[in-house]
N, C-alpha and C positions, 0 to 999 in steps of 0.2 A: 523771143516772145514778141508778137506783133503789136502794133499800136492799139488795135481794137481790144485785145485781151488786157493790156495794161490799163486802158481806160475803164473797162468793166470792173476789174479788180479794185481800182481806186474808187470808183463809184460805190461799190459794195462796202468797202471799208468806211467811206464817208457816211453812208446810210446807217450802218451799224453804230457809228459814233453818235450820230444825231439821235437815234433811238435811245441809246444809253444816256446821253446827256439830258434828254427830255424827262426821263424818270429819275427821281431823286433817290438817294440812298435809302433803301427800304428797311425799316426796323422790323416790321412783320406784316404779313398779308392778312387783311380782314376777310376778303373773299376774292378768289380769282375766277369765280363763276364756272368752275369746271365740274361741279356736281349737279346732276339733272334735277329740274323742278319745273312745273308748269302751272300757271294760274290763269283762268279765263273768266271774264265777266261779259254777259250778253244783254244786260239791261241796266238801266240807271240804278246805281247802288254799288255795294262793295262785295267782292268775293275774296276770301283770304284762306290760305292754307299754310301749314308748316311742313317743312321737308321731312323725309325720313331721317334717321340718324346717319349722318355722314361719318365715315370711319375716321377716328382720331389719328390713326397712323398716317393718313394722307396730309394732315396738317393744313388742310385747304380752307376750311370754313371756321371762323372764330366761333367757339362755343359748340361746334359740331351740328348746329341747326341753323336754318334760315327760314324766316317767315316772309311771305310775299302777299301783300294786299293790293289788288287791282280794283280801280273804281272808275265808273262812268258817271258824269254829272250832266251831260247834255248830248243830244244827238238829233240829227235830222234824217236818220235812216236806220234800218236794222243792221246789226253787225256786232262784232266782238272786239274787245281789247284783250290782248294776250301778252303775258310776260312768261318767257320761256328761256331756259338756259340751253345752249347748244355748244358743240365742240368744233372748232375749226381744224383744218389740216395742220398738223404739227402739235395738236393737243391743247391749244389755247382755248379757254372757255369764254363764253359771251352770254350776258343776260340781255335778251332782246325784248324790247317793248314795241308793240305795234298796234295801231288803230286801223280799222277798215276805213274806206274812203268816205263813208257817210257820217263818221263820228268826229266831233271837233271839241271834245271836252273830257278829260280824264287824266289819269296818272297812276302812280303806284307808290307804295311804301314797302321798303325792304328792311327787315329788322333782324338784328343779331342779338338775341337775349336768352340763349340756351333753350332748353326744352320747356315749352309752356303751351297754353291754349291760344292758337293764332286767331286773330280777329281784328276788326277795324279798331284802331286806337287802343289795342291791348298790348301793353309792353310790360314784361317782367323786369322792372327797373334794376334789379340786382341779379338777373338771371345768369350773367357771366361770372359772378363772383366779384373779384377785384383784379381787373386787368390793368397793368401799368402801360399806359400809352406814351410814356416818355422814354421807354427802353431805347438804348443805342442813340440817344440824343435826338429822338424824334420831336419835331416841333410843328407838324402839320399832318393832315390826311389828304392824300391824292386820290382823285377819281379819274380813270381813263375812260373816255366814251366817244361815241360818234353819233351826232344828231343829224337827221335828214333835213330838218327845218329849224330856223332860228326862233327865239322868243320863249323857250321853256324856262322853268325855274327849278333849280336843284338845291336841296337843303340837306343838312346833316344835323342830327341831334345826338348828344351824348348825355348819359345819366351817370351821376356820381353821388353816391349816398342818397339816392332817391330824388336828387335835384336835376332838372333838365336844363341843358345848355344848348342853344341853337345858333346856326349860322346859315345864311342863305345867299346864293348867287342867282340874281335875276337876269333876265334877258340873255340867257345862254345862247351862244352863237351856233353855227352849224358846221359840219365837217368833223374831222378828228380833233379831239380836245383833251387837254390835260388840265383839270381844274383842281386847284389847291385850296384847302381850308386851313388856314393858319390857326394854331391853337389860341392865339391872342384874340381871334375874332369870335370865339364861342362865348355867348352871354346868356344870362338868365335875367331878363329885364335889362337893367343897366349894369349888372354885376358880371364881370369877366370870370371865367373859370381859372382856377389857380393850379400851380404845379402839383400840389398835394392832391387836389381833386382829380387831376389827370392820371394819377397813379392808382386811382380807385374807380375805374370805369366798369359799370355793371350792365350797360346795354348801349347799343348803337342803332340808329335808324337813318336810312337814306330815303329821301322823298323826291319824286320826279313829277312835276306838273306840266302838262303840255300847253302850248299857246292856243287859247280858245278860238283864235281867228284863223287857224289853219286846220284843214281836214286831213285825216289819214297820216298823222305823224308817226314816225318810227325813230327808235334810238337804240343803240347797242352800248352796253356797259362792259368794259374789258376787265377792270379790276378796281378794287378799293383797298388802300393800304396806307399805313403810316409811313412817314418819311422825314427827311431833314433836308436842309438847303445845302449841306456839305456834300460835294460829289464823292462817289465811291472811288477808291484807289484805282480800280480797273478802268473807270471812266477817265481819270486823269491820264493814265498811261496811254489809253487809246487816243485821247486828244493830242498827246505828244507825238504819237505815231502819225496821226493825220496831218498835224502841222509839219512834221518832217517830210511826209510825202508831198505836201504842197510846196515845201522849200525845194525839194528835188525837182519838182515840175518847173519851178521858176528858173533853177539853174540850167535845166535842160533847154528851156526856151531861150535863155541867154546864149548858151553855147551854139544853138541852132542859128540864132540871129547873127553870130559872128562868122559863120562859115561862108 
């Protein structure tokens, strides 16, 4: 095997390890965005719709329904804001948010609350029934995304027994991002959500608000899922292999140096 091939294989293993390490051990997926839906707003205001029934057998969307509300609150030109799910090569789903170049104010709400009447600020707070978000030791919710510009605001809301708990990440950067919402950070006023309440989640909502100082913002959302800070066994094994390969590389360089 020549040196180029060895280098490529080693780089591929390293990349796989980094990807696995970056995502925590997932308890369950809320949405991988692989089921199609599109929502478009063309004037100041809100446009919302609910997805068709997603097949329960796919296990892909929590509650088998997804509501998307896209809104525009300021503009200096005509155009649309669109939220649309697409599928990449390999079958991975993406929820894409895009503003045309003349728009500099908007965002979207994505809600998982079972089957209900979609609309602005309409949430069936017990639409999911009672979902246990602590399964398999989960202690956070992860959102994988790519933002084309900095300064957006990402928020998550959880409803438990009709009570809403929120957490916000402001000044979101740009590029590929893994944003984590630790359960300890969800609050209603000054009151934190409890473990018992996390075992009784009836609805979930993600909110994305763009930076009003930037025109034509786009963002891709790859997944939203619960997780924990404990690496999966497969991740630990791959890290060991990667470290081993690094050690072999060091040994090889030392042997080469002594020749």
